[in-house]
C-alpha positions in Angstrom: 3.7 -9.6 -58.3 0.2 -10.4 -58.6 -1.4 -6.7 -57.8 -4.0 -8.6 -55.4 -1.0 -10.5 -53.6 -1.0 -9.7 -49.9 2.7 -10.7 -49.1 3.8 -9.0 -52.2 1.8 -5.6 -51.5 3.6 -5.9 -47.5 7.2 -6.4 -49.2 6.6 -3.5 -51.6 5.3 -1.5 -48.8 8.5 -2.7 -46.6 11.1 -1.8 -49.2 9.5 1.7 -49.8 9.0 2.3 -46.2 13.2 1.1 -45.6 14.0 3.7 -48.8 11.8 6.5 -47.2 13.5 5.9 -43.6 17.0 6.0 -44.9 19.0 8.6 -43.2 19.7 10.4 -46.5 15.9 9.5 -48.7 17.2 8.3 -51.8 14.8 9.7 -54.4 16.4 7.9 -56.9 15.1 4.6 -55.5 11.8 5.5 -55.4 11.3 6.6 -58.3 12.5 3.4 -59.4 10.1 1.1 -57.3 6.9 3.0 -58.3 7.8 3.2 -61.9 9.0 -0.4 -62.3 11.4 0.6 -65.4 8.4 2.2 -67.3 9.4 5.4 -69.4 7.9 8.7 -69.5 8.3 9.6 -72.8 9.8 7.5 -75.8 12.2 10.2 -76.5 15.2 9.5 -74.0 16.3 13.1 -73.1 12.5 14.2 -72.2 11.8 10.9 -70.5 14.8 12.1 -68.0 13.0 15.4 -67.6 10.1 14.6 -67.1 11.5 11.9 -64.5 13.0 15.2 -63.0 9.4 16.7 -62.8 8.2 13.6 -60.7 11.4 14.2 -58.5 10.2 17.5 -57.3 6.7 15.9 -57.1 8.1 13.7 -54.4 10.1 16.2 -52.4 6.9 18.0 -52.2 5.1 15.1 -50.7 7.5 14.1 -48.7 7.1 17.6 -47.1 3.4 17.8 -47.0 2.7 14.0 -45.4 5.9 14.6 -43.4 4.1 14.4 -40.2 1.0 12.2 -41.1 0.5 9.4 -40.3 -2.2 6.2 -42.2 -5.5 4.9 -39.4 -2.7 1.5 -39.0 0.2 4.4 -38.3 2.8 4.1 -41.0 3.6 6.9 -43.0 0.6 8.4 -44.7 3.0 8.9 -47.6 2.9 5.5 -48.7 -0.4 5.7 -49.7 0.5 7.8 -52.6 3.6 5.8 -53.5 2.4 2.3 -53.5 -1.3 3.4 -55.3 1.2 5.2 -57.9 3.6 1.1 -57.9 0.3 -0.3 -58.3 -0.9 1.9 -60.9 2.4 1.8 -63.1 2.0 -2.3 -63.4 -1.4 -2.4 -64.6 -0.8 -0.3 -67.1 1.4 -1.0 -70.6 2.7 2.4 -70.3 2.2 6.0 -67.8 2.8 9.4 -69.1 3.9 12.1 -67.0 0.2 13.3 -66.3 -0.3 9.7 -65.2 1.6 9.7 -62.6 1.2 13.3 -60.8 -2.0 12.9 -61.0 -1.6 9.4 -58.8 0.6 10.7 -56.9 -0.9 14.1 -56.1 -4.8 12.6 -55.9 -5.4 13.1 -52.3 -3.4 16.1 -51.8 -6.3 18.5 -52.1 -8.0 16.8 -49.1 -5.3 16.0 -46.7 -3.0 18.8 -47.0 -4.1 22.2 -45.8 -2.1 25.7 -44.9 -3.4 25.4 -41.1 -1.0 22.4 -40.8 1.9 23.9 -41.3 3.4 27.1 -40.0 4.1 29.8 -42.4 8.1 29.0 -43.9 7.1 25.6 -44.2 3.9 26.1 -46.1 5.5 28.9 -48.4 7.8 26.3 -49.1 5.9 23.6 -50.5 4.1 26.8 -51.9 7.6 27.5 -53.9 8.0 23.6 -55.0 4.8 23.1 -56.5 4.5 26.6 -58.2 8.1 25.2 -59.7 6.7 21.8 -60.7 3.4 23.4 -62.5 5.6 25.7 -64.3 7.7 23.1 -65.9 4.5 21.8 -67.4 2.8 22.9 -70.7 -0.1 24.6 -70.6 -2.1 21.3 -72.0 -0.4 18.9 -69.5 -1.2 21.5 -66.0 -5.2 21.6 -67.4 -5.3 18.1 -67.7 -4.0 17.4 -64.3 -6.4 19.8 -62.5 -9.0 18.7 -63.9 -8.4 15.4 -63.6 -7.5 16.2 -59.3 -10.9 18.1 -59.5 -12.7 14.8 -60.5 -11.3 12.8 -58.2 -11.6 15.3 -54.9 -13.9 14.5 -52.9 -16.2 17.7 -51.8 -17.2 18.6 -48.1 -20.8 17.1 -48.0 -20.8 15.6 -50.8 -21.5 11.2 -50.1 -19.2 8.3 -51.7 -21.7 7.7 -53.9 -22.6 11.0 -55.4 -18.6 11.1 -55.5 -18.2 7.8 -57.7 -21.0 9.1 -59.9 -19.8 12.1 -60.2 -16.0 10.6 -61.2 -17.6 8.9 -63.6 -19.8 11.5 -64.8 -17.1 14.1 -65.8 -13.9 11.3 -67.0 -12.8 12.4 -69.9 -12.2 9.8 -73.1 -8.7 8.7 -71.6 -10.2 7.4 -68.2 -7.5 8.4 -66.4 -9.1 9.7 -63.2 -10.8 6.2 -63.3 -8.6 4.1 -63.5 -6.6 6.2 -60.7 -9.6 5.5 -57.9 -9.4 2.1 -59.2 -5.4 2.0 -58.2 -6.4 3.9 -54.9 -8.7 1.6 -54.1 -7.0 -1.4 -54.5 -4.2 0.1 -51.7 -6.8 0.8 -49.4 -7.8 -2.7 -49.9 -4.8 -4.3 -49.0 -4.0 -1.4 -46.7 -6.1 -3.2 -44.3 -3.2 -5.0 -41.7 -0.1 -5.2 -40.8 0.9 -9.0 -40.8 4.6 -10.3 -41.4 2.8 -12.4 -43.9 -0.6 -13.3 -45.4 -3.1 -14.9 -42.6 -4.5 -17.6 -45.8 -0.8 -18.4 -46.5 -0.6 -22.0 -46.3 -3.9 -23.1 -45.7 -6.7 -24.3 -48.5 -10.0 -22.0 -47.4 -12.2 -24.1 -49.6 -11.1 -26.8 -48.2 -11.8 -25.4 -44.4 -15.4 -24.9 -45.7 -15.7 -28.3 -46.7 -14.8 -29.6 -43.4 -16.9 -27.8 -41.6 -19.8 -28.7 -44.0 -19.3 -32.3 -44.8 -16.7 -34.0 -42.0 -16.0 -31.5 -39.2 -16.5 -33.0 -35.4 -14.2 -30.4 -34.0 -12.6 -27.6 -34.6 -11.2 -27.5 -38.2 -9.1 -24.1 -38.4 -7.3 -23.3 -35.4 -4.6 -19.8 -35.7 -1.0 -20.6 -35.6 -0.6 -17.5 -32.9 -3.0 -15.8 -30.1 -5.5 -13.2 -31.0 -3.5 -10.3 -32.4 -3.9 -6.8 -29.9 -7.3 -5.1 -31.0 -6.5 -2.6 -34.0 -7.9 0.9 -35.1 -9.2 -1.0 -38.0 -10.9 -4.4 -37.1 -13.2 -6.4 -38.8 -16.5 -4.3 -39.4 -14.4 -1.3 -40.6 -12.8 -4.0 -42.9 -16.7 -5.5 -44.1 -17.7 -1.6 -44.6 -14.3 -0.9 -47.0 -15.2 -4.2 -48.9 -18.8 -2.7 -49.4 -16.9 0.6 -51.1 -15.7 -1.2 -53.4 -18.8 -3.3 -54.3 -20.0 0.3 -54.6 -16.8 1.6 -56.8 -17.1 -1.2 -59.2 -21.3 -1.6 -59.6 -21.2 1.7 -60.6 -18.1 1.8 -63.2 -20.1 -1.4 -64.2 -23.5 0.2 -64.4 -22.1 3.5 -65.7 -20.5 1.1 -69.2 -17.2 1.9 -68.0 -15.8 -1.3 -67.0 -14.5 -2.2 -70.4 -13.2 0.5 -71.4 -9.5 -0.2 -70.9 -7.4 -2.6 -70.6 -6.2 -1.0 -67.4 -9.8 -0.6 -65.9 -10.3 -4.3 -66.7 -7.4 -5.7 -64.9 -7.9 -3.5 -61.8 -11.5 -4.2 -61.5 -10.5 -7.4 -61.6 -7.5 -7.3 -59.0 -9.8 -4.9 -56.5 -12.4 -8.4 -57.0 -9.6 -10.8 -56.5 -8.1 -8.7 -53.8 -11.7 -8.2 -51.7 -12.4 -11.9 -52.3 -9.5 -12.8 -50.5 -9.8 -10.1 -47.7 -13.4 -11.6 -47.1 -11.4 -14.8 -46.5 -9.6 -13.7 -44.1 -11.9 -11.9 -42.0 -13.8 -15.1 -41.9 -11.4 -17.7 -40.9 -10.1 -14.5 -38.5 -14.1 -15.3 -37.0 -13.8 -19.1 -36.7 -10.4 -19.2 -35.5 -10.9 -16.6 -32.3 -14.5 -15.8 -32.1 -16.9 -18.2 -33.0 -15.4 -21.8 -32.4 -18.4 -24.2 -32.4 -18.0 -26.6 -35.1 -21.8 -27.0 -35.6 -23.0 -23.6 -34.8 -20.4 -22.8 -38.0 -22.0 -25.3 -40.0 -25.4 -24.1 -38.9 -24.3 -20.6 -40.4 -23.1 -21.7 -43.8 -25.9 -23.7 -44.2 -28.3 -20.5 -44.0 -25.9 -18.4 -45.7 -25.4 -21.1 -48.4 -29.3 -20.5 -48.9 -29.6 -17.1 -49.2 -26.8 -16.6 -51.6 -29.1 -19.6 -53.4 -32.2 -17.6 -53.4 -30.6 -14.8 -55.3 -30.5 -12.2 -52.5 -27.1 -11.3 -53.1 -27.3 -9.7 -56.3 -29.4 -6.8 -54.8 -29.8 -4.5 -51.9 -32.3 -6.2 -49.7 -35.1 -4.6 -46.9 -34.5 -6.4 -43.4 -35.6 -9.3 -42.7 -36.9 -11.2 -39.0 -36.3 -14.5 -41.2 -32.3 -13.8 -42.7 -29.3 -12.1 -40.6 -27.8 -10.3 -43.6 -31.2 -8.5 -45.0 -30.9 -4.9 -44.3 -27.3 -5.0 -43.7 -26.2 -3.2 -46.8 -29.0 -0.8 -46.5 -28.8 -0.3 -42.7 -25.1 -0.5 -41.8 -22.3 -0.1 -45.2 -24.8 2.4 -46.8 -25.7 4.9 -43.7 -24.8 8.6 -45.1 -24.3 9.9 -42.1 -20.8 9.2 -41.0 -21.6 9.4 -37.3 -24.3 6.7 -37.4 -22.8 4.6 -39.4 -19.5 4.3 -37.0 -22.4 3.8 -34.6 -23.5 1.1 -36.7 -20.4 -0.5 -38.1 -19.7 -1.0 -34.0 -22.6 -2.8 -33.4 -22.1 -5.2 -36.0 -18.7 -5.6 -34.4 -20.4 -7.3 -31.2 -22.2 -9.8 -33.9 -19.9 -12.3 -34.6 -22.5 -14.6 -36.2 -23.6 -11.8 -39.0 -20.0 -10.9 -39.4 -18.8 -14.4 -40.4 -21.9 -14.6 -43.2 -21.7 -11.3 -44.5 -18.1 -12.6 -45.2 -19.3 -15.3 -46.9 -22.1 -13.1 -49.0 -19.2 -10.6 -50.0 -17.2 -13.9 -51.0 -20.1 -14.6 -53.8 -20.8 -10.6 -54.2 -17.1 -10.3 -55.8 -17.2 -14.3 -57.3 -20.2 -12.6 -59.7 -17.8 -9.7 -60.4 -15.1 -11.9 -61.5 -17.7 -14.8 -63.3 -19.9 -12.1 -65.2 -18.4 -8.9 -66.7 -21.9 -7.4 -66.5 -22.7 -7.8 -62.8 -23.5 -5.3 -60.8 -25.0 -5.4 -57.2 -28.7 -3.7 -58.0 -30.0 -1.2 -56.0 -26.6 1.4 -55.5 -27.1 4.4 -57.5 -25.5 8.6 -57.2 -28.0 9.1 -54.2 -27.1 5.9 -51.9 -28.6 2.5 -51.9 -32.1 1.2 -51.7 -33.9 -2.1 -51.6 -34.9 -3.8 -54.4 -37.6 -6.6 -54.5 -36.6 -9.9 -55.5 -37.8 -10.9 -58.6 -38.3 -14.4 -60.4 -35.2 -13.7 -63.3 -32.7 -12.3 -60.8 -33.2 -15.4 -58.4 -33.1 -18.0 -61.7 -29.8 -15.6 -63.1 -28.3 -16.1 -59.9 
C-alpha cells in the first residue's frame, strides 16, 4: 500500500477493526497485519519467541484501551495498531523493541489507574510485568528510554516536546521514526469516509478551470454535505500545522535524512498532508464558497502571496493579506483553550480557510521538492514572526 493513500488506509483500518470486533479475538491476524510478514529475528525460534512477546503486548493494549475511543468514535486501540502497521511498512527490518515502542508509545499518556477498577488494574499490571520479565536488560532499558522520549510531559508545549525528542534521541533514531509514523496515522485518521473525496477528480484541473475557464461552479460534490463531525476543517488545518512543526524541526535539527525510514516517512507525511489540504479545499468550494468569481479572486490573491515567498516563514498579521499572522495567532497559540477559540473563529471564516489550504499545499510541496526546506520562525519555544528578506523572496 502507498502509505499516504487514504483509501488504502481506510481499508487497513476496516480490516483491523473487523478482526477486533470478532466474537473470538484473533491476535494472530492482528499480528500478521501489523508486521506485514516481517521477522523480528533472523533465528526462527527467537523470531517465534519475540512474536509471542508482541502477542502479550497486544493482550495488554486490548485491555488498556477497551473502553477508550478516538475523537471520531472508533476504538482507540486502532491507533497504536495502525501506527505500528505504517511504521513496519516504512522500514526494511524491525526489531522487537521497535514494535513494542510504537505499540506502547501513547500508553504513559493515555492509561491511568483511575480509569479502571482495582481488580482490572492489578491484572493489567501483571500483564505488563510478565512482558517486561521476558525482555533482557538492554531491551528493557532501550524500550523505557524510547517511551520516555515519546511521552509529552504535563505543561509541555508541542514545540518543546518535539525539540526535546530530537535532542534526546540516540543514534538509532528509533523515537523519531516512531513519532513520524504516529503523525502519519493522525494525519490520515481525520475522516470517516467510504472512499477518498479526491477519488475520480483532478485537483489541479479544478484549479485550472477556476482560473482560466470557469463561468459557473466547476466542482459539485456527489453527495449532500456530510453531518458535522468533531474534526472540522479548521481542526484539520491545525493538524497539518503540527506536521509542519514536526517536519521543520526534524529538518532544522539536521536529522531529516539520517535514515532511509526517516526520509521515507517525511516524504509520506508531506504527501498525505498535501492531499488532505486538497480535500479541505475541494470541500470548501463544493459546499461553502461556491461562487466561481470569488474563488478566482481568492486564488489569485493567495497565488501572489505564495510568489512573495511568505509561505517560507512565519509572518506577522498584515491588514492586506488574510493569511499573514494565521500561524502566529491561531495555530501557534500555546494555550489549548485560546487556540480552540481561535480555531472556532477560523472555522467561520471560509475564505481564510480556503487560502490557508492553498498555503499548506505550497508548504508541503516545498518539503517534497527541497530536501533542506523548513518553515522559518519555529523553534523549541514556539513560533515567532520573521521579516521577509530579498534572499527568501528570490529563493522561493
